[in-house]
TORRO-672922 format. One record per residue (C-alpha): residue in three letters; chain; y, x, z. Coordinates in steps of 0.25 Angstrom, whole numbers, plus 2048, in hexadecimal, padded with zeros to 3 digits. Each point is the difference from the previous one (the first is absolute). Example, Ala and Ser with C-alpha at 12.3 -4.5 7.8 and 13.67 -1.06 7.14 Angstrom:
REM TORRO-672922
NODE  residu  chaine    Y    X    Z
NODE     ALA       A  7EE  831  81F
NODE     SER       A  80E  806  7FE
This chain:
REM TORRO-672922
NODE  residu  chaine    Y    X    Z
NODE     UNK       A  800  800  800
NODE     UNK       A  80E  805  7FC
NODE     UNK       A  809  803  80C
NODE     UNK       A  80E  7FA  800
NODE     UNK       A  80A  80A  7FB
NODE     UNK       A  80A  805  80B
NODE     UNK       A  80E  7FB  800
NODE     UNK       A  808  80D  7FC
NODE     UNK       A  80C  7FC  809
NODE     UNK       A  7F6  800  80C
NODE     UNK       A  7FF  80F  7FE
NODE     UNK       A  80A  80A  807
NODE     UNK       A  807  80A  7F8
NODE     UNK       A  7F6  80B  805
NODE     UNK       A  7F4  7F8  7FB
NODE     UNK       A  807  7FE  7F2
NODE     UNK       A  803  80F  800
NODE     UNK       A  7F1  803  803
NODE     UNK       A  7FB  7F6  7F5
NODE     UNK       A  809  807  7F6
NODE     UNK       A  7FB  80E  804
NODE     UNK       A  7F2  7FB  7FF
NODE     UNK       A  802  7FC  7F1
NODE     UNK       A  808  80C  7FD
NODE     UNK       A  80D  7FA  7FE
NODE     UNK       A  80E  807  802
NODE     UNK       A  806  7FE  80D
NODE     UNK       A  80D  7FA  7FB
NODE     UNK       A  7F8  7F4  7FB
NODE     UNK       A  7FE  7FC  80F
NODE     UNK       A  80F  7FE  801
NODE     UNK       A  801  7F8  7F3
NODE     UNK       A  7F5  7F6  805
NODE     UNK       A  806  7FF  80E
NODE     UNK       A  80D  7FC  7FA
NODE     UNK       A  7FA  7F6  7F7
NODE     UNK       A  7F9  7FA  80B
NODE     UNK       A  80C  7FF  80A
NODE     UNK       A  80D  803  7FA
NODE     UNK       A  7FE  7FA  7F2
NODE     UNK       A  7F7  7F5  804
NODE     UNK       A  7F6  801  7F5
NODE     UNK       A  7F6  7F4  800
NODE     UNK       A  7F6  807  7F7
NODE     UNK       A  7FC  80E  7FC
NODE     UNK       A  804  7FD  7F1
NODE     UNK       A  80E  7FF  805
NODE     UNK       A  800  80E  805
NODE     UNK       A  805  805  7F2
NODE     UNK       A  803  80F  804
NODE     UNK       A  7F1  802  802
NODE     UNK       A  7F6  803  7F5
NODE     UNK       A  7F8  7F4  7FB
NODE     UNK       A  7F3  808  804
NODE     UNK       A  805  801  80E
NODE     UNK       A  804  7F1  801
NODE     UNK       A  7F2  7FC  7FB
NODE     UNK       A  7FA  809  80B
NODE     UNK       A  809  7FA  80B
NODE     UNK       A  7FC  7F2  7FB
NODE     UNK       A  7F2  803  800
NODE     UNK       A  800  806  80E
NODE     UNK       A  80A  7F7  807
NODE     UNK       A  806  7F2  801
NODE     UNK       A  80F  7FD  801
NODE     UNK       A  801  7F2  805
NODE     UNK       A  80E  7FA  801
NODE     UNK       A  807  7F4  804
NODE     UNK       A  805  7F7  7F5
NODE     UNK       A  80B  7F5  800
NODE     UNK       A  7F9  7F3  7FE
NODE     UNK       A  80B  7F6  801
NODE     UNK       A  80F  801  804
NODE     UNK       A  80A  7F6  805
NODE     UNK       A  80F  800  801
NODE     UNK       A  807  7F9  80B
NODE     UNK       A  80E  7FA  7FE
NODE     UNK       A  805  80A  80B
NODE     UNK       A  7FB  80C  7F8
NODE     UNK       A  7F3  802  808
NODE     UNK       A  7F5  804  7F7
NODE     UNK       A  7F1  7FD  805
NODE     UNK       A  7F5  807  7F9
NODE     UNK       A  7F1  7FD  800
NODE     UNK       A  7F8  80D  7FE
NODE     UNK       A  7F2  801  7FB
NODE     UNK       A  7F6  80A  806
NODE     UNK       A  7F6  808  7F7
NODE     UNK       A  7F5  7F6  807
NODE     UNK       A  808  7F4  7FC
NODE     UNK       A  806  7FD  80E
NODE     UNK       A  80E  7FA  801
NODE     UNK       A  80B  805  809
NODE     UNK       A  80F  7FD  801
NODE     UNK       A  80D  809  802
NODE     UNK       A  80E  7FC  800
NODE     UNK       A  80D  807  7FB
NODE     UNK       A  80C  7FB  809
NODE     UNK       A  80D  804  7FB
NODE     UNK       A  80D  7FF  808
NODE     UNK       A  80E  807  7FD
NODE     UNK       A  7FD  80C  80A
NODE     UNK       A  7F1  801  7FE
NODE     UNK       A  7F4  7FE  7F7
NODE     UNK       A  7F4  7FE  808
NODE     UNK       A  7F1  800  7FC
NODE     UNK       A  7F7  7F7  809
NODE     UNK       A  7F2  805  7FE
NODE     UNK       A  7F2  7FB  804
NODE     UNK       A  7F6  809  807
NODE     UNK       A  7F3  7F7  7FF
NODE     UNK       A  7FB  7F5  7F6
NODE     UNK       A  801  7F4  809
NODE     UNK       A  801  802  80F
NODE     UNK       A  7F6  7FE  80C
NODE     UNK       A  80A  7FC  80B
NODE     UNK       A  802  7F1  7FD
NODE     UNK       A  80E  7FF  805
NODE     UNK       A  803  7F1  800
NODE     UNK       A  80E  801  7F9
NODE     UNK       A  7FC  809  7F5
NODE     UNK       A  7FA  7FC  7F2
NODE     UNK       A  7F9  80E  7FF
NODE     UNK       A  7F9  7FD  80E
NODE     UNK       A  7F9  7F4  7F9
NODE     UNK       A  7F9  809  7F6
NODE     UNK       A  7F4  808  803
NODE     UNK       A  801  810  800
NODE     UNK       A  7F9  805  7F4
NODE     UNK       A  802  80E  802
NODE     UNK       A  80A  80B  803
NODE     UNK       A  809  806  7F6
NODE     UNK       A  7FE  80F  7FD
NODE     UNK       A  80C  809  802
NODE     UNK       A  801  802  7F1
NODE     UNK       A  801  7F1  7FE
NODE     UNK       A  80B  7FE  80A
NODE     UNK       A  807  80C  7F9
NODE     UNK       A  7FF  7F9  7F3
NODE     UNK       A  806  7F3  806
NODE     UNK       A  80C  808  804
NODE     UNK       A  801  807  7F2
NODE     UNK       A  7FF  7F3  7F9
NODE     UNK       A  80B  7F9  808
NODE     UNK       A  809  80D  7FF
NODE     UNK       A  7FE  7FF  7F1
NODE     UNK       A  804  7F1  800
NODE     UNK       A  80C  804  809
NODE     UNK       A  805  80B  7F6
NODE     UNK       A  7FE  7F6  7F4
NODE     UNK       A  807  7F4  806
NODE     UNK       A  80A  806  80A
NODE     UNK       A  801  80E  7FA
NODE     UNK       A  7FE  806  80E
NODE     UNK       A  7F4  806  807
NODE     UNK       A  7FA  7FA  80C
NODE     UNK       A  808  803  80D
NODE     UNK       A  7F6  7FB  80A
NODE     UNK       A  7F1  7FC  802
NODE     UNK       A  7FB  7F6  80A
NODE     UNK       A  7F1  7FE  803
NODE     UNK       A  802  7F1  802
NODE     UNK       A  7F7  7FA  7F5
NODE     UNK       A  7F2  7FC  800
NODE     UNK       A  7F7  805  80B
NODE     UNK       A  801  808  80D
NODE     UNK       A  804  80F  7FD
NODE     UNK       A  7FB  805  80D
NODE     UNK       A  7F2  7FB  7FD
NODE     UNK       A  800  808  7F3
NODE     UNK       A  806  80C  808
NODE     UNK       A  7FB  80C  7F8
NODE     UNK       A  804  7FA  7F2
NODE     UNK       A  80D  7FC  805
NODE     UNK       A  804  80E  805
NODE     UNK       A  7FA  807  7F4
NODE     UNK       A  808  7F6  7F7
NODE     UNK       A  80D  803  808
NODE     UNK       A  7FD  80F  7FF
NODE     UNK       A  7FF  7FF  7F1
NODE     UNK       A  80D  7F7  7FF
NODE     UNK       A  808  80A  808
NODE     UNK       A  7FA  80D  7FA
NODE     UNK       A  809  808  7F7
NODE     UNK       A  7F5  800  7F6
NODE     UNK       A  7FF  7F0  801
NODE     UNK       A  80B  7F7  801
NODE     UNK       A  808  809  80A
NODE     UNK       A  805  7F4  808
NODE     UNK       A  805  803  80F
NODE     UNK       A  7F6  7FA  80A
NODE     UNK       A  80C  7FC  808
NODE     UNK       A  802  7F5  7F5
NODE     UNK       A  7F2  7FB  802
NODE     UNK       A  7FD  7F5  80A
NODE     UNK       A  7F1  7FD  804
NODE     UNK       A  7FF  7F2  806
NODE     UNK       A  7F5  7FC  809
NODE     UNK       A  7FB  7F3  807
NODE     UNK       A  7FD  809  80B
NODE     UNK       A  7F4  809  801
NODE     UNK       A  803  808  80D
NODE     UNK       A  7F6  80B  7FE
NODE     UNK       A  805  803  7F2
NODE     UNK       A  80E  800  804
NODE     UNK       A  7FD  80B  80A
NODE     UNK       A  7F8  807  7F5
NODE     UNK       A  80D  800  7F8
NODE     UNK       A  807  807  80C
NODE     UNK       A  7F5  80A  801
NODE     UNK       A  801  803  7F1
NODE     UNK       A  80F  802  801
NODE     UNK       A  803  7F7  7F4
NODE     UNK       A  80E  800  7FB
NODE     UNK       A  802  7F2  7FB
NODE     UNK       A  805  7F4  807
NODE     UNK       A  7F8  7F5  807
NODE     UNK       A  802  7F1  801
NODE     UNK       A  7F8  7F7  80A
NODE     UNK       A  7FE  7F2  7FB
NODE     UNK       A  802  7F9  80E
NODE     UNK       A  803  7F2  7FC
NODE     UNK       A  7FE  7FB  80F
NODE     UNK       A  805  806  80C
NODE     UNK       A  7F5  7FC  80A
NODE     UNK       A  7F1  801  7FF
NODE     UNK       A  7FC  7F1  800
NODE     UNK       A  809  7FD  7F4
NODE     UNK       A  7FD  80D  7F8
NODE     UNK       A  7F1  7FE  802
NODE     UNK       A  802  7F2  7FA
NODE     UNK       A  805  805  7F3
NODE     UNK       A  7FB  80E  7FF
NODE     UNK       A  7F1  802  805
NODE     UNK       A  802  80F  800
NODE     UNK       A  807  7FE  80D
NODE     UNK       A  7F3  7FD  807
NODE     UNK       A  7FC  80F  7FF
NODE     UNK       A  80F  805  7FF
NODE     UNK       A  808  7F9  80A
NODE     UNK       A  80F  802  801
NODE     UNK       A  7FF  80A  80C
NODE     UNK       A  7F7  809  7F9
NODE     UNK       A  809  800  7F4
NODE     UNK       A  80C  803  808
NODE     UNK       A  7F9  80C  806
NODE     UNK       A  7FB  804  7F2
NODE     UNK       A  80E  7FF  7FA
NODE     UNK       A  806  809  80C
NODE     UNK       A  7F5  80A  7FD
NODE     UNK       A  803  800  7F1
NODE     UNK       A  80F  802  803
NODE     UNK       A  7FE  80B  80A
NODE     UNK       A  7F8  808  7F6
NODE     UNK       A  808  7FD  7F4
NODE     UNK       A  80E  7FB  803
NODE     UNK       A  7FE  7F7  7F4
NODE     UNK       A  808  7F3  7FE
NODE     UNK       A  7F8  7F4  805
NODE     UNK       A  804  7F2  7FC
NODE     UNK       A  7FB  7F2  805
NODE     UNK       A  7FD  7F5  7F6
NODE     UNK       A  802  7F2  805
NODE     UNK       A  7FE  7F4  7F7
NODE     UNK       A  807  7F3  806
NODE     UNK       A  7F7  7F4  800
NODE     UNK       A  806  7F2  803
NODE     UNK       A  7FD  7FB  80E
NODE     UNK       A  7F6  80C  803
NODE     UNK       A  807  80D  802
NODE     UNK       A  80F  7FC  7FE
NODE     UNK       A  805  7FC  80E
NODE     UNK       A  809  807  809
NODE     UNK       A  7F4  803  809
NODE     UNK       A  7F9  807  7F4
NODE     UNK       A  80D  808  7FD
NODE     UNK       A  800  804  80F
NODE     UNK       A  7F1  805  7FF
NODE     UNK       A  804  807  7F3
NODE     UNK       A  80C  807  807
NODE     UNK       A  7F6  805  80B
NODE     UNK       A  7F6  806  7F6
NODE     UNK       A  80C  807  7F9
NODE     UNK       A  804  806  80D
NODE     UNK       A  7F2  806  802
NODE     UNK       A  800  808  7F3
NODE     UNK       A  80A  809  7F9
NODE     UNK       A  801  7F7  7F4
NODE     UNK       A  80C  802  7F6
NODE     UNK       A  800  7F2  7FB
NODE     UNK       A  7FA  7F2  801
NODE     UNK       A  7FF  7F9  7F2
NODE     UNK       A  800  7F1  802
NODE     UNK       A  7FA  7FA  7F4
NODE     UNK       A  801  7F2  7FA
NODE     UNK       A  7F2  7FA  7FE
NODE     UNK       A  7FB  7FD  7F2
NODE     UNK       A  7F7  7F4  801
NODE     UNK       A  7F2  801  7FA
NODE     UNK       A  7F7  7F4  7FC
NODE     UNK       A  7F5  805  80A
NODE     UNK       A  809  800  80C
NODE     UNK       A  806  7F5  809
NODE     UNK       A  80D  808  803
NODE     UNK       A  80E  7FD  7FC
NODE     UNK       A  80D  808  801
NODE     UNK       A  80A  7FC  80B
NODE     UNK       A  80E  7FB  7FC
NODE     UNK       A  80C  809  7FF
NODE     UNK       A  806  7FC  80D
NODE     UNK       A  7F3  804  807
NODE     UNK       A  800  80D  7F9
NODE     UNK       A  80E  803  803
NODE     UNK       A  7FE  7FD  80F
NODE     UNK       A  7F4  809  800
NODE     UNK       A  808  80C  7F9
NODE     UNK       A  80C  7FE  80A
NODE     UNK       A  7F7  801  80C
NODE     UNK       A  7FA  80D  7FB
NODE     UNK       A  80E  805  7FD
NODE     UNK       A  805  7FC  80E
NODE     UNK       A  7F5  808  806
NODE     UNK       A  803  80C  7F7
NODE     UNK       A  7F4  800  7F7
NODE     UNK       A  802  806  7F3
NODE     UNK       A  7FB  7F4  7F7
NODE     UNK       A  802  7FD  7F2
NODE     UNK       A  7FD  7F3  7F9
NODE     UNK       A  7F8  803  7F3
NODE     UNK       A  801  7F5  7F5
NODE     UNK       A  7F4  7FF  7F8
NODE     UNK       A  800  804  7F1
NODE     UNK       A  7F7  7FC  7F5
NODE     UNK       A  7FC  7F2  806
NODE     UNK       A  800  7F9  7F3
NODE     UNK       A  7F5  809  7FB
NODE     UNK       A  7F8  801  80D
NODE     UNK       A  804  80E  802
NODE     UNK       A  807  7FF  80D
NODE     UNK       A  7FB  805  80E
NODE     UNK       A  7F2  7F9  803
NODE     UNK       A  7FE  7FA  7F2
NODE     UNK       A  7F8  80A  7F8
NODE     UNK       A  7F3  7F9  7FC
NODE     UNK       A  7FD  804  7F2
NODE     UNK       A  804  7F2  7FB
NODE     UNK       A  802  7FE  7F1
């Protein structure tokens, strides 16, 4: 039985050097191939036009070069662009380009589906099919960056891991993707412009601290006491608020990196003055830079609704009065189901 070809992008530079040495190829070819893979974003060996046909054939006999492809694109009235990507094994996953005057942000996915079943999120109602490999995550960013340059004549300024899936349950691939994205022989983007958002895996938040990562961290809190958080986020059973507060403090002590809380407001659930008070208490226990208050985007599967403007304003005023650095984040791309919590591979 023929064994599957190895994905060439899963080889290190040293391993490619070793392969080229074994087949008697000149050393400079290694650099050429590496550039095609990570700088010029070649999606086939045939595209590597400065290599001889013979060498391209050898490479394609020996290795595979699977790449993410755009399967469908939707454009929102507010300028947001949602892309549905297809993997080499025919899975679908979504990513979003969110443009504002100051920033051009890619919101990327880390898993196909999700295993956490958060009650307010469309992805949470899907099964997790598999993790995305680091090169697939890299491709998402490349493809969204190409869209950004084409439509807005600018490169991406920021990346947020807030798409489908829980990034910290695909830890190695997410870290490897960020290493490639921030490497000078990759996309060369500063890790300070990258934010990884987690529903709260305390053990892996601590691991981020131990690994001395350079990127920012956002915690999807969404409820400021365990009873309520348990009701909407089953992960709270094994990762309660106390354990997350301790993990975030550990992360901050070791990295000094920016921490943000994400808090979606749900009507008559977590939008009262008492809820705001509980949020203030948590904010004071962690050296967080910011609390993002997010407006809820209704989905078919969930019973939640967004609160009225007056309730939102009172909530924000209460945080402000208590010296919480809070920002109300208006959702973008709602008309194409591209807003926070709406990604579900719908046509």
